[in-house]
PyMOL Python script that loads the backbone (N, CA, C, O; Angstrom):
from pymol import cmd

cmd.read_pdbstr("""\
ATOM      1  N   MET A   1       9.076 256.867  55.304  1.00  0.00           N
ATOM      2  CA  MET A   1       8.702 255.484  55.383  1.00  0.00           C
ATOM      3  C   MET A   1       9.739 254.675  54.608  1.00  0.00           C
ATOM      4  O   MET A   1      10.179 255.060  53.525  1.00  0.00           O
ATOM      5  N   LYS A   2      10.109 253.558  55.191  1.00  0.00           N
ATOM      6  CA  LYS A   2      11.141 252.700  54.605  1.00  0.00           C
ATOM      7  C   LYS A   2      10.609 251.999  53.352  1.00  0.00           C
ATOM      8  O   LYS A   2       9.463 251.551  53.317  1.00  0.00           O
ATOM      9  N   THR A   3      11.466 251.910  52.320  1.00  0.00           N
ATOM     10  CA  THR A   3      11.130 251.184  51.101  1.00  0.00           C
ATOM     11  C   THR A   3      12.153 250.075  50.909  1.00  0.00           C
ATOM     12  O   THR A   3      13.361 250.303  50.976  1.00  0.00           O
ATOM     13  N   VAL A   4      11.642 248.859  50.667  1.00  0.00           N
ATOM     14  CA  VAL A   4      12.532 247.714  50.448  1.00  0.00           C
ATOM     15  C   VAL A   4      12.164 247.060  49.124  1.00  0.00           C
ATOM     16  O   VAL A   4      11.024 247.146  48.669  1.00  0.00           O
ATOM     17  N   ASN A   5      13.161 246.396  48.506  1.00  0.00           N
ATOM     18  CA  ASN A   5      12.853 245.704  47.256  1.00  0.00           C
ATOM     19  C   ASN A   5      12.261 244.329  47.567  1.00  0.00           C
ATOM     20  O   ASN A   5      12.284 243.875  48.711  1.00  0.00           O
ATOM     21  N   MET A   6      11.742 243.690  46.554  1.00  0.00           N
ATOM     22  CA  MET A   6      11.050 242.417  46.715  1.00  0.00           C
ATOM     23  C   MET A   6      11.960 241.367  47.355  1.00  0.00           C
ATOM     24  O   MET A   6      11.536 240.658  48.268  1.00  0.00           O
ATOM     25  N   HIS A   7      13.196 241.262  46.889  1.00  0.00           N
ATOM     26  CA  HIS A   7      14.122 240.267  47.426  1.00  0.00           C
ATOM     27  C   HIS A   7      14.386 240.502  48.907  1.00  0.00           C
ATOM     28  O   HIS A   7      14.362 239.562  49.702  1.00  0.00           O
ATOM     29  N   GLU A   8      14.638 241.753  49.277  1.00  0.00           N
ATOM     30  CA  GLU A   8      14.891 242.072  50.691  1.00  0.00           C
ATOM     31  C   GLU A   8      13.672 241.773  51.543  1.00  0.00           C
ATOM     32  O   GLU A   8      13.811 241.286  52.665  1.00  0.00           O
ATOM     33  N   ALA A   9      12.462 242.058  51.026  1.00  0.00           N
ATOM     34  CA  ALA A   9      11.226 241.780  51.770  1.00  0.00           C
ATOM     35  C   ALA A   9      11.075 240.285  52.024  1.00  0.00           C
ATOM     36  O   ALA A   9      10.700 239.880  53.124  1.00  0.00           O
ATOM     37  N   LYS A  10      11.366 239.454  51.008  1.00  0.00           N
ATOM     38  CA  LYS A  10      11.264 238.003  51.188  1.00  0.00           C
ATOM     39  C   LYS A  10      12.313 237.502  52.174  1.00  0.00           C
ATOM     40  O   LYS A  10      12.029 236.634  52.999  1.00  0.00           O
ATOM     41  N   THR A  11      13.510 238.039  52.091  1.00  0.00           N
ATOM     42  CA  THR A  11      14.610 237.584  52.938  1.00  0.00           C
ATOM     43  C   THR A  11      14.427 237.985  54.392  1.00  0.00           C
ATOM     44  O   THR A  11      14.767 237.215  55.291  1.00  0.00           O
ATOM     45  N   HIS A  12      13.897 239.173  54.637  1.00  0.00           N
ATOM     46  CA  HIS A  12      13.817 239.711  56.007  1.00  0.00           C
ATOM     47  C   HIS A  12      12.372 239.973  56.446  1.00  0.00           C
ATOM     48  O   HIS A  12      12.121 240.889  57.229  1.00  0.00           O
ATOM     49  N   LEU A  13      11.436 239.184  55.954  1.00  0.00           N
ATOM     50  CA  LEU A  13      10.022 239.446  56.240  1.00  0.00           C
ATOM     51  C   LEU A  13       9.719 239.475  57.731  1.00  0.00           C
ATOM     52  O   LEU A  13       9.017 240.376  58.190  1.00  0.00           O
ATOM     53  N   SER A  14      10.225 238.520  58.497  1.00  0.00           N
ATOM     54  CA  SER A  14       9.937 238.478  59.937  1.00  0.00           C
ATOM     55  C   SER A  14      10.389 239.756  60.624  1.00  0.00           C
ATOM     56  O   SER A  14       9.654 240.330  61.427  1.00  0.00           O
ATOM     57  N   ARG A  15      11.608 240.203  60.305  1.00  0.00           N
ATOM     58  CA  ARG A  15      12.134 241.431  60.912  1.00  0.00           C
ATOM     59  C   ARG A  15      11.297 242.641  60.502  1.00  0.00           C
ATOM     60  O   ARG A  15      11.014 243.513  61.324  1.00  0.00           O
ATOM     61  N   LEU A  16      10.905 242.691  59.239  1.00  0.00           N
ATOM     62  CA  LEU A  16      10.099 243.815  58.762  1.00  0.00           C
ATOM     63  C   LEU A  16       8.726 243.835  59.435  1.00  0.00           C
ATOM     64  O   LEU A  16       8.225 244.901  59.795  1.00  0.00           O
ATOM     65  N   VAL A  17       8.125 242.670  59.602  1.00  0.00           N
ATOM     66  CA  VAL A  17       6.813 242.599  60.256  1.00  0.00           C
ATOM     67  C   VAL A  17       6.926 243.015  61.717  1.00  0.00           C
ATOM     68  O   VAL A  17       6.024 243.674  62.236  1.00  0.00           O
ATOM     69  N   GLU A  18       7.996 242.652  62.382  1.00  0.00           N
ATOM     70  CA  GLU A  18       8.206 243.109  63.766  1.00  0.00           C
ATOM     71  C   GLU A  18       8.228 244.637  63.812  1.00  0.00           C
ATOM     72  O   GLU A  18       7.673 245.245  64.729  1.00  0.00           O
ATOM     73  N   GLY A  19       8.866 245.247  62.828  1.00  0.00           N
ATOM     74  CA  GLY A  19       8.894 246.704  62.765  1.00  0.00           C
ATOM     75  C   GLY A  19       7.505 247.283  62.579  1.00  0.00           C
ATOM     76  O   GLY A  19       7.169 248.299  63.186  1.00  0.00           O
ATOM     77  N   VAL A  20       6.695 246.644  61.744  1.00  0.00           N
ATOM     78  CA  VAL A  20       5.320 247.104  61.539  1.00  0.00           C
ATOM     79  C   VAL A  20       4.549 247.037  62.851  1.00  0.00           C
ATOM     80  O   VAL A  20       3.782 247.945  63.173  1.00  0.00           O
ATOM     81  N   GLU A  21       4.755 245.961  63.607  1.00  0.00           N
ATOM     82  CA  GLU A  21       4.074 245.819  64.904  1.00  0.00           C
ATOM     83  C   GLU A  21       4.483 246.915  65.883  1.00  0.00           C
ATOM     84  O   GLU A  21       3.741 247.223  66.816  1.00  0.00           O
ATOM     85  N   LYS A  22       5.648 247.499  65.678  1.00  0.00           N
ATOM     86  CA  LYS A  22       6.117 248.602  66.520  1.00  0.00           C
ATOM     87  C   LYS A  22       5.720 249.959  65.955  1.00  0.00           C
ATOM     88  O   LYS A  22       6.112 251.000  66.482  1.00  0.00           O
ATOM     89  N   GLY A  23       4.935 249.938  64.871  1.00  0.00           N
ATOM     90  CA  GLY A  23       4.465 251.197  64.291  1.00  0.00           C
ATOM     91  C   GLY A  23       5.319 251.726  63.162  1.00  0.00           C
ATOM     92  O   GLY A  23       5.286 252.922  62.874  1.00  0.00           O
ATOM     93  N   GLU A  24       6.086 250.859  62.512  1.00  0.00           N
ATOM     94  CA  GLU A  24       6.962 251.276  61.425  1.00  0.00           C
ATOM     95  C   GLU A  24       6.538 250.597  60.112  1.00  0.00           C
ATOM     96  O   GLU A  24       7.145 249.599  59.723  1.00  0.00           O
ATOM     97  N   PRO A  25       5.511 251.114  59.424  1.00  0.00           N
ATOM     98  CA  PRO A  25       5.089 250.496  58.164  1.00  0.00           C
ATOM     99  C   PRO A  25       6.191 250.650  57.106  1.00  0.00           C
ATOM    100  O   PRO A  25       7.080 251.490  57.240  1.00  0.00           O
ATOM    101  N   PHE A  26       6.117 249.830  56.059  1.00  0.00           N
ATOM    102  CA  PHE A  26       7.115 249.932  54.994  1.00  0.00           C
ATOM    103  C   PHE A  26       6.458 249.679  53.641  1.00  0.00           C
ATOM    104  O   PHE A  26       5.319 249.219  53.557  1.00  0.00           O
ATOM    105  N   ILE A  27       7.207 249.992  52.587  1.00  0.00           N
ATOM    106  CA  ILE A  27       6.728 249.819  51.216  1.00  0.00           C
ATOM    107  C   ILE A  27       7.619 248.802  50.520  1.00  0.00           C
ATOM    108  O   ILE A  27       8.842 248.842  50.654  1.00  0.00           O
ATOM    109  N   ILE A  28       6.998 247.887  49.774  1.00  0.00           N
ATOM    110  CA  ILE A  28       7.741 246.932  48.957  1.00  0.00           C
ATOM    111  C   ILE A  28       7.715 247.452  47.528  1.00  0.00           C
ATOM    112  O   ILE A  28       6.659 247.788  46.991  1.00  0.00           O
ATOM    113  N   ALA A  29       8.900 247.511  46.920  1.00  0.00           N
ATOM    114  CA  ALA A  29       9.016 248.022  45.552  1.00  0.00           C
ATOM    115  C   ALA A  29       9.500 246.916  44.619  1.00  0.00           C
ATOM    116  O   ALA A  29      10.246 246.022  45.018  1.00  0.00           O
ATOM    117  N   ARG A  30       9.056 247.003  43.370  1.00  0.00           N
ATOM    118  CA  ARG A  30       9.533 246.095  42.323  1.00  0.00           C
ATOM    119  C   ARG A  30      10.153 246.984  41.246  1.00  0.00           C
ATOM    120  O   ARG A  30       9.509 247.891  40.718  1.00  0.00           O
ATOM    121  N   ALA A  31      11.399 246.707  40.939  1.00  0.00           N
ATOM    122  CA  ALA A  31      12.146 247.499  39.942  1.00  0.00           C
ATOM    123  C   ALA A  31      12.141 248.979  40.309  1.00  0.00           C
ATOM    124  O   ALA A  31      12.084 249.846  39.438  1.00  0.00           O
ATOM    125  N   GLY A  32      12.201 249.258  41.625  1.00  0.00           N
ATOM    126  CA  GLY A  32      12.270 250.633  42.087  1.00  0.00           C
ATOM    127  C   GLY A  32      10.948 251.366  42.152  1.00  0.00           C
ATOM    128  O   GLY A  32      10.909 252.533  42.540  1.00  0.00           O
ATOM    129  N   LYS A  33       9.850 250.695  41.776  1.00  0.00           N
ATOM    130  CA  LYS A  33       8.534 251.339  41.808  1.00  0.00           C
ATOM    131  C   LYS A  33       7.718 250.775  42.968  1.00  0.00           C
ATOM    132  O   LYS A  33       7.601 249.557  43.097  1.00  0.00           O
ATOM    133  N   PRO A  34       7.151 251.639  43.818  1.00  0.00           N
ATOM    134  CA  PRO A  34       6.349 251.170  44.954  1.00  0.00           C
ATOM    135  C   PRO A  34       5.171 250.313  44.479  1.00  0.00           C
ATOM    136  O   PRO A  34       4.457 250.682  43.546  1.00  0.00           O
ATOM    137  N   VAL A  35       4.982 249.164  45.135  1.00  0.00           N
ATOM    138  CA  VAL A  35       3.909 248.253  44.752  1.00  0.00           C
ATOM    139  C   VAL A  35       2.939 248.025  45.916  1.00  0.00           C
ATOM    140  O   VAL A  35       1.721 248.049  45.737  1.00  0.00           O
ATOM    141  N   VAL A  36       3.493 247.805  47.103  1.00  0.00           N
ATOM    142  CA  VAL A  36       2.662 247.431  48.254  1.00  0.00           C
ATOM    143  C   VAL A  36       3.105 248.213  49.486  1.00  0.00           C
ATOM    144  O   VAL A  36       4.297 248.376  49.744  1.00  0.00           O
ATOM    145  N   LYS A  37       2.110 248.695  50.245  1.00  0.00           N
ATOM    146  CA  LYS A  37       2.390 249.332  51.530  1.00  0.00           C
ATOM    147  C   LYS A  37       1.957 248.352  52.619  1.00  0.00           C
ATOM    148  O   LYS A  37       0.809 247.907  52.640  1.00  0.00           O
ATOM    149  N   VAL A  38       2.870 248.021  53.514  1.00  0.00           N
ATOM    150  CA  VAL A  38       2.573 247.071  54.586  1.00  0.00           C
ATOM    151  C   VAL A  38       2.370 247.862  55.871  1.00  0.00           C
ATOM    152  O   VAL A  38       3.276 248.540  56.356  1.00  0.00           O
ATOM    153  N   THR A  39       1.145 247.757  56.417  1.00  0.00           N
ATOM    154  CA  THR A  39       0.809 248.450  57.655  1.00  0.00           C
ATOM    155  C   THR A  39       0.118 247.492  58.605  1.00  0.00           C
ATOM    156  O   THR A  39      -0.307 246.408  58.205  1.00  0.00           O
ATOM    157  N   LEU A  40       0.010 247.880  59.829  1.00  0.00           N
ATOM    158  CA  LEU A  40      -0.630 247.079  60.861  1.00  0.00           C
ATOM    159  C   LEU A  40      -2.136 247.048  60.628  1.00  0.00           C
ATOM    160  O   LEU A  40      -2.742 248.079  60.338  1.00  0.00           O
ATOM    161  N   VAL A  41      -2.736 245.879  60.754  1.00  0.00           N
ATOM    162  CA  VAL A  41      -4.184 245.727  60.622  1.00  0.00           C
ATOM    163  C   VAL A  41      -4.828 246.209  61.917  1.00  0.00           C
ATOM    164  O   VAL A  41      -4.460 245.779  63.011  1.00  0.00           O
ATOM    165  N   GLU A  42      -5.796 247.110  61.769  1.00  0.00           N
ATOM    166  CA  GLU A  42      -6.491 247.628  62.946  1.00  0.00           C
ATOM    167  C   GLU A  42      -7.396 246.546  63.519  1.00  0.00           C
ATOM    168  O   GLU A  42      -8.165 245.919  62.791  1.00  0.00           O
ATOM    169  N   GLN A  43      -7.301 246.334  64.809  1.00  0.00           N
ATOM    170  CA  GLN A  43      -8.130 245.346  65.485  1.00  0.00           C
ATOM    171  C   GLN A  43      -9.332 246.050  66.092  1.00  0.00           C
ATOM    172  O   GLN A  43      -9.179 247.090  66.733  1.00  0.00           O
ATOM    173  N   PRO A  44     -10.543 245.494  65.896  1.00  0.00           N
ATOM    174  CA  PRO A  44     -11.719 246.103  66.513  1.00  0.00           C
ATOM    175  C   PRO A  44     -11.635 245.990  68.033  1.00  0.00           C
ATOM    176  O   PRO A  44     -11.025 245.068  68.574  1.00  0.00           O
ATOM    177  N   ALA A  45     -12.253 246.936  68.692  1.00  0.00           N
ATOM    178  CA  ALA A  45     -12.271 246.910  70.153  1.00  0.00           C
ATOM    179  C   ALA A  45     -13.013 245.657  70.613  1.00  0.00           C
ATOM    180  O   ALA A  45     -14.017 245.280  70.008  1.00  0.00           O
ATOM    181  N   PRO A  46     -12.538 245.012  71.665  1.00  0.00           N
ATOM    182  CA  PRO A  46     -13.225 243.809  72.137  1.00  0.00           C
ATOM    183  C   PRO A  46     -14.623 244.147  72.638  1.00  0.00           C
ATOM    184  O   PRO A  46     -14.854 245.208  73.218  1.00  0.00           O
ATOM    185  N   ARG A  47     -15.559 243.212  72.398  1.00  0.00           N
ATOM    186  CA  ARG A  47     -16.931 243.430  72.867  1.00  0.00           C
ATOM    187  C   ARG A  47     -16.965 243.274  74.373  1.00  0.00           C
ATOM    188  O   ARG A  47     -16.301 242.403  74.935  1.00  0.00           O
ATOM    189  N   ARG A  48     -17.731 244.108  75.008  1.00  0.00           N
ATOM    190  CA  ARG A  48     -17.813 244.098  76.462  1.00  0.00           C
ATOM    191  C   ARG A  48     -19.166 243.526  76.885  1.00  0.00           C
ATOM    192  O   ARG A  48     -20.067 244.271  77.271  1.00  0.00           O
ATOM    193  N   LEU A  49     -19.301 242.232  76.813  1.00  0.00           N
ATOM    194  CA  LEU A  49     -20.557 241.599  77.191  1.00  0.00           C
ATOM    195  C   LEU A  49     -20.758 241.710  78.699  1.00  0.00           C
ATOM    196  O   LEU A  49     -19.825 241.523  79.480  1.00  0.00           O
ATOM    197  N   GLY A  50     -21.973 242.013  79.087  1.00  0.00           N
ATOM    198  CA  GLY A  50     -22.326 242.046  80.497  1.00  0.00           C
ATOM    199  C   GLY A  50     -21.918 243.298  81.244  1.00  0.00           C
ATOM    200  O   GLY A  50     -22.030 243.333  82.469  1.00  0.00           O
ATOM    201  N   PHE A  51     -21.449 244.326  80.560  1.00  0.00           N
ATOM    202  CA  PHE A  51     -20.961 245.508  81.269  1.00  0.00           C
ATOM    203  C   PHE A  51     -22.074 246.307  81.941  1.00  0.00           C
ATOM    204  O   PHE A  51     -21.793 247.140  82.802  1.00  0.00           O
ATOM    205  N   MET A  52     -23.334 246.069  81.565  1.00  0.00           N
ATOM    206  CA  MET A  52     -24.451 246.781  82.200  1.00  0.00           C
ATOM    207  C   MET A  52     -25.294 245.845  83.065  1.00  0.00           C
ATOM    208  O   MET A  52     -26.424 246.172  83.428  1.00  0.00           O
ATOM    209  N   GLN A  53     -24.741 244.697  83.387  1.00  0.00           N
ATOM    210  CA  GLN A  53     -25.466 243.712  84.173  1.00  0.00           C
ATOM    211  C   GLN A  53     -25.934 244.318  85.499  1.00  0.00           C
ATOM    212  O   GLN A  53     -25.162 244.937  86.231  1.00  0.00           O
ATOM    213  N   GLY A  54     -27.220 244.120  85.780  1.00  0.00           N
ATOM    214  CA  GLY A  54     -27.785 244.604  87.024  1.00  0.00           C
ATOM    215  C   GLY A  54     -28.241 246.054  86.996  1.00  0.00           C
ATOM    216  O   GLY A  54     -28.792 246.532  87.988  1.00  0.00           O
ATOM    217  N   GLN A  55     -28.033 246.775  85.894  1.00  0.00           N
ATOM    218  CA  GLN A  55     -28.398 248.176  85.827  1.00  0.00           C
ATOM    219  C   GLN A  55     -29.805 248.399  85.288  1.00  0.00           C
ATOM    220  O   GLN A  55     -30.339 249.503  85.394  1.00  0.00           O
ATOM    221  N   PHE A  56     -30.411 247.368  84.712  1.00  0.00           N
ATOM    222  CA  PHE A  56     -31.782 247.476  84.242  1.00  0.00           C
ATOM    223  C   PHE A  56     -32.380 246.086  84.152  1.00  0.00           C
ATOM    224  O   PHE A  56     -31.664 245.086  84.199  1.00  0.00           O
ATOM    225  N   GLU A  57     -33.692 246.029  84.023  1.00  0.00           N
ATOM    226  CA  GLU A  57     -34.382 244.762  83.897  1.00  0.00           C
ATOM    227  C   GLU A  57     -35.096 244.692  82.555  1.00  0.00           C
ATOM    228  O   GLU A  57     -35.683 245.674  82.099  1.00  0.00           O
ATOM    229  N   VAL A  58     -35.039 243.537  81.938  1.00  0.00           N
ATOM    230  CA  VAL A  58     -35.766 243.302  80.696  1.00  0.00           C
ATOM    231  C   VAL A  58     -37.114 242.710  81.092  1.00  0.00           C
ATOM    232  O   VAL A  58     -37.152 241.693  81.784  1.00  0.00           O
ATOM    233  N   PRO A  59     -38.223 243.322  80.669  1.00  0.00           N
ATOM    234  CA  PRO A  59     -39.544 242.802  81.041  1.00  0.00           C
ATOM    235  C   PRO A  59     -39.751 241.386  80.515  1.00  0.00           C
ATOM    236  O   PRO A  59     -39.214 241.017  79.471  1.00  0.00           O
ATOM    237  N   ASP A  60     -40.537 240.597  81.248  1.00  0.00           N
ATOM    238  CA  ASP A  60     -40.811 239.222  80.840  1.00  0.00           C
ATOM    239  C   ASP A  60     -41.486 239.163  79.473  1.00  0.00           C
ATOM    240  O   ASP A  60     -41.276 238.211  78.721  1.00  0.00           O
ATOM    241  N   ASP A  61     -42.287 240.161  79.147  1.00  0.00           N
ATOM    242  CA  ASP A  61     -43.008 240.146  77.875  1.00  0.00           C
ATOM    243  C   ASP A  61     -42.252 240.901  76.769  1.00  0.00           C
ATOM    244  O   ASP A  61     -42.864 241.334  75.793  1.00  0.00           O
ATOM    245  N   PHE A  62     -40.959 241.058  76.911  1.00  0.00           N
ATOM    246  CA  PHE A  62     -40.164 241.844  75.961  1.00  0.00           C
ATOM    247  C   PHE A  62     -40.360 241.370  74.522  1.00  0.00           C
ATOM    248  O   PHE A  62     -40.521 242.189  73.617  1.00  0.00           O
ATOM    249  N   ASP A  63     -40.347 240.060  74.307  1.00  0.00           N
ATOM    250  CA  ASP A  63     -40.469 239.542  72.947  1.00  0.00           C
ATOM    251  C   ASP A  63     -41.863 239.733  72.364  1.00  0.00           C
ATOM    252  O   ASP A  63     -42.043 239.657  71.148  1.00  0.00           O
ATOM    253  N   ASP A  64     -42.850 239.982  73.220  1.00  0.00           N
ATOM    254  CA  ASP A  64     -44.221 240.150  72.746  1.00  0.00           C
ATOM    255  C   ASP A  64     -44.672 241.610  72.745  1.00  0.00           C
ATOM    256  O   ASP A  64     -45.769 241.923  72.282  1.00  0.00           O
ATOM    257  N   MET A  65     -43.835 242.492  73.257  1.00  0.00           N
ATOM    258  CA  MET A  65     -44.219 243.897  73.348  1.00  0.00           C
ATOM    259  C   MET A  65     -44.543 244.456  71.972  1.00  0.00           C
ATOM    260  O   MET A  65     -43.786 244.250  71.023  1.00  0.00           O
ATOM    261  N   MET A  66     -45.639 245.148  71.858  1.00  0.00           N
ATOM    262  CA  MET A  66     -46.066 245.837  70.649  1.00  0.00           C
ATOM    263  C   MET A  66     -46.272 244.884  69.471  1.00  0.00           C
ATOM    264  O   MET A  66     -46.201 245.309  68.317  1.00  0.00           O
ATOM    265  N   ALA A  67     -46.525 243.603  69.746  1.00  0.00           N
ATOM    266  CA  ALA A  67     -46.709 242.628  68.669  1.00  0.00           C
ATOM    267  C   ALA A  67     -47.867 243.013  67.760  1.00  0.00           C
ATOM    268  O   ALA A  67     -47.767 242.866  66.542  1.00  0.00           O
ATOM    269  N   ASP A  68     -48.974 243.507  68.336  1.00  0.00           N
ATOM    270  CA  ASP A  68     -50.122 243.904  67.518  1.00  0.00           C
ATOM    271  C   ASP A  68     -49.771 245.067  66.593  1.00  0.00           C
ATOM    272  O   ASP A  68     -50.154 245.078  65.423  1.00  0.00           O
ATOM    273  N   GLU A  69     -49.038 246.047  67.129  1.00  0.00           N
ATOM    274  CA  GLU A  69     -48.656 247.199  66.321  1.00  0.00           C
ATOM    275  C   GLU A  69     -47.734 246.780  65.182  1.00  0.00           C
ATOM    276  O   GLU A  69     -47.875 247.249  64.052  1.00  0.00           O
ATOM    277  N   ILE A  70     -46.792 245.897  65.487  1.00  0.00           N
ATOM    278  CA  ILE A  70     -45.841 245.461  64.465  1.00  0.00           C
ATOM    279  C   ILE A  70     -46.572 244.689  63.366  1.00  0.00           C
ATOM    280  O   ILE A  70     -46.321 244.898  62.179  1.00  0.00           O
ATOM    281  N   GLN A  71     -47.470 243.804  63.768  1.00  0.00           N
ATOM    282  CA  GLN A  71     -48.227 243.054  62.768  1.00  0.00           C
ATOM    283  C   GLN A  71     -49.065 244.009  61.913  1.00  0.00           C
ATOM    284  O   GLN A  71     -49.138 243.849  60.695  1.00  0.00           O
ATOM    285  N   ALA A  72     -49.695 244.998  62.546  1.00  0.00           N
ATOM    286  CA  ALA A  72     -50.508 245.967  61.803  1.00  0.00           C
ATOM    287  C   ALA A  72     -49.651 246.748  60.810  1.00  0.00           C
ATOM    288  O   ALA A  72     -50.116 247.062  59.714  1.00  0.00           O
ATOM    289  N   MET A  73     -48.414 247.064  61.171  1.00  0.00           N
ATOM    290  CA  MET A  73     -47.513 247.764  60.249  1.00  0.00           C
ATOM    291  C   MET A  73     -47.250 246.918  59.010  1.00  0.00           C
ATOM    292  O   MET A  73     -47.271 247.424  57.888  1.00  0.00           O
ATOM    293  N   PHE A  74     -47.003 245.625  59.221  1.00  0.00           N
ATOM    294  CA  PHE A  74     -46.754 244.741  58.078  1.00  0.00           C
ATOM    295  C   PHE A  74     -47.987 244.603  57.191  1.00  0.00           C
ATOM    296  O   PHE A  74     -47.877 244.429  55.977  1.00  0.00           O
ATOM    297  N   GLU A  75     -49.138 244.680  57.800  1.00  0.00           N
ATOM    298  CA  GLU A  75     -50.379 244.519  57.046  1.00  0.00           C
ATOM    299  C   GLU A  75     -50.904 245.840  56.489  1.00  0.00           C
ATOM    300  O   GLU A  75     -51.927 245.859  55.805  1.00  0.00           O
ATOM    301  N   GLY A  76     -50.209 246.944  56.776  1.00  0.00           N
ATOM    302  CA  GLY A  76     -50.618 248.248  56.266  1.00  0.00           C
ATOM    303  C   GLY A  76     -51.823 248.828  56.983  1.00  0.00           C
ATOM    304  O   GLY A  76     -52.518 249.682  56.431  1.00  0.00           O
ATOM    305  N   LYS A  77     -52.083 248.377  58.211  1.00  0.00           N
ATOM    306  CA  LYS A  77     -53.264 248.824  58.946  1.00  0.00           C
ATOM    307  C   LYS A  77     -52.921 249.803  60.070  1.00  0.00           C
ATOM    308  O   LYS A  77     -53.824 250.286  60.752  1.00  0.00           O
ATOM    309  N   TYR A  78     -51.675 250.096  60.273  1.00  0.00           N
ATOM    310  CA  TYR A  78     -51.255 250.935  61.390  1.00  0.00           C
ATOM    311  C   TYR A  78     -51.197 252.387  60.954  1.00  0.00           C
ATOM    312  O   TYR A  78     -50.630 252.701  59.908  1.00  0.00           O
ATOM    313  N   ASP A  79     -51.784 253.280  61.753  1.00  0.00           N
ATOM    314  CA  ASP A  79     -51.835 254.689  61.354  1.00  0.00           C
ATOM    315  C   ASP A  79     -50.680 255.522  61.923  1.00  0.00           C
ATOM    316  O   ASP A  79     -50.587 256.718  61.647  1.00  0.00           O
ATOM    317  N   GLY A  80     -49.806 254.899  62.711  1.00  0.00           N
ATOM    318  CA  GLY A  80     -48.654 255.612  63.250  1.00  0.00           C
ATOM    319  C   GLY A  80     -48.940 256.399  64.507  1.00  0.00           C
ATOM    320  O   GLY A  80     -48.052 257.089  65.009  1.00  0.00           O
ATOM    321  N   SER A  81     -50.143 256.321  65.032  1.00  0.00           N
ATOM    322  CA  SER A  81     -50.496 257.113  66.212  1.00  0.00           C
ATOM    323  C   SER A  81     -49.896 256.554  67.492  1.00  0.00           C
ATOM    324  O   SER A  81     -49.796 257.265  68.492  1.00  0.00           O
ATOM    325  N   GLY A  82     -49.501 255.307  67.471  1.00  0.00           N
ATOM    326  CA  GLY A  82     -48.999 254.681  68.689  1.00  0.00           C
ATOM    327  C   GLY A  82     -50.115 254.185  69.577  1.00  0.00           C
ATOM    328  O   GLY A  82     -49.864 253.657  70.660  1.00  0.00           O
ATOM    329  N   LEU A  83     -51.345 254.347  69.130  1.00  0.00           N
ATOM    330  CA  LEU A  83     -52.503 253.956  69.923  1.00  0.00           C
ATOM    331  C   LEU A  83     -53.278 252.847  69.224  1.00  0.00           C
ATOM    332  O   LEU A  83     -54.501 252.772  69.346  1.00  0.00           O
ATOM    333  N   TYR A  84     -52.590 252.002  68.506  1.00  0.00           N
ATOM    334  CA  TYR A  84     -53.257 250.965  67.717  1.00  0.00           C
ATOM    335  C   TYR A  84     -54.009 249.993  68.617  1.00  0.00           C
ATOM    336  O   TYR A  84     -53.466 249.481  69.596  1.00  0.00           O
ATOM    337  N   VAL A  85     -55.258 249.753  68.271  1.00  0.00           N
ATOM    338  CA  VAL A  85     -56.081 248.749  68.935  1.00  0.00           C
ATOM    339  C   VAL A  85     -56.636 247.860  67.831  1.00  0.00           C
ATOM    340  O   VAL A  85     -57.310 248.347  66.923  1.00  0.00           O
ATOM    341  N   PRO A  86     -56.357 246.547  67.900  1.00  0.00           N
ATOM    342  CA  PRO A  86     -56.863 245.666  66.853  1.00  0.00           C
ATOM    343  C   PRO A  86     -58.381 245.733  66.775  1.00  0.00           C
ATOM    344  O   PRO A  86     -59.043 245.948  67.791  1.00  0.00           O
ATOM    345  N   PRO A  87     -58.936 245.555  65.593  1.00  0.00           N
ATOM    346  CA  PRO A  87     -60.383 245.675  65.421  1.00  0.00           C
ATOM    347  C   PRO A  87     -61.183 244.807  66.389  1.00  0.00           C
ATOM    348  O   PRO A  87     -62.243 245.229  66.850  1.00  0.00           O
ATOM    349  N   ASP A  88     -60.704 243.612  66.706  1.00  0.00           N
ATOM    350  CA  ASP A  88     -61.452 242.721  67.582  1.00  0.00           C
ATOM    351  C   ASP A  88     -61.424 243.174  69.050  1.00  0.00           C
ATOM    352  O   ASP A  88     -62.173 242.643  69.870  1.00  0.00           O
ATOM    353  N   ARG A  89     -60.580 244.135  69.383  1.00  0.00           N
ATOM    354  CA  ARG A  89     -60.493 244.637  70.762  1.00  0.00           C
ATOM    355  C   ARG A  89     -61.053 246.066  70.901  1.00  0.00           C
ATOM    356  O   ARG A  89     -61.053 246.624  71.998  1.00  0.00           O
ATOM    357  N   ARG A  90     -61.516 246.641  69.820  1.00  0.00           N
ATOM    358  CA  ARG A  90     -62.017 248.004  69.870  1.00  0.00           C
ATOM    359  C   ARG A  90     -63.384 248.041  70.557  1.00  0.00           C
ATOM    360  O   ARG A  90     -64.197 247.125  70.432  1.00  0.00           O
ATOM    361  N   LYS A  91     -63.604 249.136  71.287  1.00  0.00           N
ATOM    362  CA  LYS A  91     -64.902 249.359  71.927  1.00  0.00           C
ATOM    363  C   LYS A  91     -65.822 249.998  70.900  1.00  0.00           C
ATOM    364  O   LYS A  91     -65.391 250.841  70.113  1.00  0.00           O
ATOM    365  N   PRO A  92     -67.050 249.610  70.906  1.00  0.00           N
ATOM    366  CA  PRO A  92     -67.999 250.259  69.968  1.00  0.00           C
ATOM    367  C   PRO A  92     -68.097 251.749  70.247  1.00  0.00           C
ATOM    368  O   PRO A  92     -68.122 252.187  71.397  1.00  0.00           O
ATOM    369  N   GLU A  93     -68.153 252.513  69.167  1.00  0.00           N
ATOM    370  CA  GLU A  93     -68.284 253.970  69.333  1.00  0.00           C
ATOM    371  C   GLU A  93     -69.703 254.322  69.688  1.00  0.00           C
ATOM    372  O   GLU A  93     -70.650 253.754  69.144  1.00  0.00           O
ATOM    373  N   ALA A  94     -69.850 255.257  70.596  1.00  0.00           N
ATOM    374  CA  ALA A  94     -71.198 255.656  71.058  1.00  0.00           C
ATOM    375  C   ALA A  94     -71.847 256.649  70.155  1.00  0.00           C
ATOM    376  O   ALA A  94     -72.974 257.074  70.412  1.00  0.00           O
TER     377      ALA A  94
END
""", "prot")
cmd.dss("prot")
cmd.show_as("cartoon", "prot")
cmd.util.cbc("prot")
cmd.orient("prot")
């Protein structure tokens, strides 16, 4: 890996950065001691919005699905069975 002194880095920064863009990182040294390593910043992959369009349907009640169960969890009333029925909707036991 190429090492340049501070003065050379300031004088030729554009050229050095072009090299980094081509995959050639470098080190900046002060008084002969390495101080900074200059490398290319990794770019995150672009988000692919809409790539599954038409492959599934979101139900109309999606935002309300399992609302009773979620509320019961917050209130500490849910037993985890997945069969939660709010007290006001329960059938009397025979």
